[in-house]
Steps between C-alpha positions, in 0.01 A plus 500: 500500500312576176124483543473287187772247583439176309529231767391221265766590246766489771371163619504356146860615463593312818333187365675535164845539657452208741372270224804586288723430798342162562503399134878517487535301824462179300862519385607440860325164520830347400761253623537693825127472563517124442801479732312689771197272471714187516691631801176572687356159410812325627534713815474308824389808693278802451511804274580813699390815318665835578445853372505860620234765441266428209703189416427380851126544452515306174724242667237432764247428226744272317575307820128460567433379146785249516380369836142454383601317182723230641835675553571560867600865532494798736612863502777643717566874521870563418533761776363260760718223356808703586384513861423137572233385257765349275483210744173408328700402193622140524732275306326379186300821461527728197481878527308689231640853524298770321612851404438689177826693532689194617686715751293467817759553773293313759492187282860527377611510864350152541663344193838415666329329794265307274787387278708399800213280617458348155153645448406525132406848374270583212519869419203664331604843372453740213873540445704190406825690568400595856673356804194303610480343155867418449552367851190278492518133400216554252365826360145565382478819297193723540626798300233725349551786250327764712288559807136598453554786743521823294796607713674169441550468875220300666540122454209406273584295192796348681291377794241357260776315314635369831157369595457331161842335526402371844170369366683334211727323750212389720278370221787327319593324823135415567475324166835327537397361842166373370328719760123440491183685598475273804853598604406865453193457720713365785686832499172694495269333756323826576287721281325427174788303352512259791125452500492437130787255491476319834133496602337156483131422463503344848572848637179654363248219443171460687491194723282321755148635544567767237533232232200479263407133462188288462423132447392379155151428638443863596254698291612780272318737733711381796814541291400858419460575871849361562644713219330809640617439858864422417540777242726331247256480212516121500478190717685172497300179480658239728427156642498413871882489504533842335617342176428748222235378257435825317435871517197724449547869417296813432557434133354151531188652659444733205526208261249301711248782493534517123411130490204561739625243754299493825753609762272378782497137393818445296795361693828682476671172408300483179596848379848557643815527289709188552881488513540870586828685477679471837834602642726413788511737798879500453467665159642852477227761479656651189481160328133474594434840344656387174302174505168668578550760229592234245185299585276809536384398848451718807483237775723209592471191719809387689553135577747243629458153351161617369387593853363853527719713730435855383347735245547854375400738226661780307422751776731315742785545254417866443483566874836328550658734243600222263317647201 
């Protein structure tokens, strides 16, 4: 290998070739693509994705993307299918068979059985004249002018095009189904996505003895002690039934000091902010983030029928991974 080999130049060439390959993929979003989408939408069963080698790896990703965006799908290895796993395919399912050459012997061996059982086949190949393409009920073309591999051997541009065609299917179906962020969250209960889309304020709010609250007769000094002890930078002002009358925050304190109010004698009820912004504990945490940012507030009281049930600040949301 030359000591001065230009790795960056080689990498840019790969990017250039793959971009060119993808740019011409648009011509294949045609009547066949529409037919494939409609068939999948109308299918009573699942989408069974198959592929060998690199096509198999891409097929697993396509199946996972379909499944997480509202289209029930799973991957079956063609070799294993020939030895019993074909039993996983049921009436009403559709097989998405992937092969750039369109001549995968392992998949072609399954075609007669699938057809005999009345299973629909969508072939995704780079050669419309191939056996997998011509024998399929619907063909999705993923032909690319050249591979990014300098030898023209390793699947590179072709696998990228396959992945993009799969993404195009999944996202088109997502939109056609009216699939929402809430639906997406139900498929992703774990990790950051699940936390962001499913977490409710009730899951992270402070409750009970950790709630900062004082009566309207309390002095400002007492309110400051409550704020300091509970650590939310504010306190609710409530009556004997925990009905929210107002709120007092760190910001309110600064404004009081500017006005030279005697914090030892002034009652909190006389200086509190009335009708504070409140939320329901059933509100999604991500909605609370948007609301707090729009109102430029860092703390929030949570109530049910104006009764104080919880409180939190921006740090609770940060700790929960919502922001």
